[in-house]
C-alpha positions in Angstrom: -70.8 -41.7 -33.4 -67.2 -41.3 -32.3 -65.1 -44.2 -31.0 -65.1 -42.9 -27.4 -68.9 -42.3 -27.5 -69.3 -45.9 -28.8 -67.0 -47.1 -26.0 -69.1 -45.3 -23.4 -72.3 -46.9 -24.9 -70.7 -50.3 -24.7 -69.7 -49.8 -21.1 -73.2 -48.7 -20.3 -74.8 -51.7 -21.9 -72.2 -53.9 -20.1 -73.0 -52.4 -16.7 -76.7 -52.8 -17.3 -76.2 -56.5 -18.4 -74.0 -57.1 -15.3 -76.6 -55.6 -13.0 -79.5 -57.6 -14.4 -77.6 -60.9 -14.9 -75.3 -61.0 -11.9 -72.4 -61.7 -14.2 -69.2 -59.7 -13.8 -68.7 -56.4 -15.6 -65.6 -57.8 -17.3 -67.5 -60.8 -18.7 -70.4 -58.6 -19.9 -67.9 -56.2 -21.5 -66.1 -58.9 -23.4 -69.5 -60.2 -24.7 -70.5 -56.7 -25.8 -67.2 -56.0 -27.6 -67.4 -59.3 -29.5 -71.0 -59.0 -30.3 -70.6 -55.5 -31.7 -67.3 -56.2 -33.3 -65.8 -53.0 -31.7 -62.9 -51.3 -33.4 -59.6 -51.7 -31.5 -59.6 -48.1 -30.3 -63.2 -48.3 -29.1 -62.5 -51.6 -27.3 -59.3 -50.2 -25.7 -61.2 -47.1 -24.4 -64.2 -49.2 -23.2 -61.9 -51.7 -21.4 -60.0 -48.9 -19.7 -63.2 -47.1 -18.6 -64.8 -50.3 -17.4 -61.8 -51.2 -15.4 -61.9 -47.8 -13.7 -65.6 -48.1 -13.1 -65.1 -51.5 -11.5 -62.2 -50.4 -9.4 -63.9 -47.3 -8.0 -67.6 -48.4 -8.0 -68.0 -48.3 -4.3 -66.6 -44.8 -4.1 -68.7 -43.5 -7.0 -71.8 -45.0 -5.5 -71.2 -43.2 -2.2 -70.5 -40.0 -4.1 -73.7 -40.4 -6.1 -75.7 -40.9 -2.9 -74.3 -37.7 -1.5 -75.2 -35.8 -4.7 -78.8 -37.0 -4.6 -80.3 -34.1 -2.6 -83.9 -35.0 -1.7 -83.7 -38.3 -3.5 -83.4 -41.8 -2.1 -80.6 -43.6 -4.0 -82.8 -46.6 -4.6 -85.2 -44.4 -6.6 -82.6 -43.8 -9.4 -83.2 -46.2 -12.3 -80.6 -48.8 -13.3 -79.7 -47.0 -16.5 -79.5 -43.6 -15.0 -77.4 -44.9 -12.2 -75.0 -46.6 -14.7 -74.7 -43.4 -16.7 -74.0 -41.4 -13.6 -71.4 -43.9 -12.4 -69.6 -43.8 -15.8 -69.6 -40.0 -15.9 -68.4 -39.7 -12.3 -65.6 -42.1 -13.1 -64.6 -40.0 -16.1 -64.7 -36.8 -14.0 -62.4 -38.3 -11.5 -60.2 -40.7 -13.4 -60.0 -39.4 -17.0 -58.4 -36.0 -16.7 -57.8 -35.8 -20.5 -61.6 -35.7 -20.9 -62.9 -32.1 -20.2 -65.7 -32.1 -17.6 -68.1 -30.5 -20.1 -67.5 -33.4 -22.5 -68.0 -36.0 -19.8 -71.3 -34.3 -18.8 -72.5 -33.9 -22.4 -71.7 -37.6 -23.2 -73.7 -38.7 -20.2 -76.6 -36.6 -21.3 -76.4 -38.1 -24.7 -76.5 -41.6 -23.3 -79.5 -40.6 -21.2 -81.2 -39.1 -24.2 -80.6 -42.3 -26.2 -81.5 -44.9 -23.5 -83.8 -43.2 -21.1 -86.7 -40.7 -21.2 -86.3 -37.0 -21.6 -86.7 -36.2 -17.9 -83.6 -38.3 -17.3 -81.4 -35.9 -19.3 -82.1 -33.0 -17.0 -81.6 -35.2 -13.9 -78.3 -36.5 -15.2 -77.2 -33.1 -16.2 -78.1 -31.6 -12.8 -76.3 -34.3 -10.8 -73.2 -34.1 -12.9 -73.0 -30.4 -12.9 -73.1 -30.4 -9.1 -70.3 -33.1 -9.1 -68.2 -31.1 -11.5 -68.7 -27.9 -9.5 -67.6 -29.7 -6.3 -64.6 -31.2 -8.0 -63.5 -27.8 -9.5 -63.8 -26.1 -6.1 -61.8 -28.9 -4.5 -59.1 -28.5 -7.2 -59.2 -24.7 -6.8 -60.1 -24.1 -10.5 
């Protein structure tokens, strides 16, 4: 697993822990990084991504709600929601990551931590988001 993929996994696990425990994402992230003895490059990537997730969480939650056609936002599982928030953050705030990579990485997280139906769900939502972003940017 690549360093960035590992970083995304650590952010996912930290978001999940924060959601369940009520502890801040920053605290959960530091615990995960220490527990897993993350390499410097992985830790740096995870910290940057987690900071962006925390800074834009309200915006990304609103965007996710608008992307959920015929779905009530509260029906989305905790893990699927966290995966989608991470990927939406990358689509918006990490321009060095191609949109196809962000979507693929999210699908891999869903494949690893959720059931198979979550992969298609995550892919569909993120494909819609990427299409909307590309049309906004005129590309």
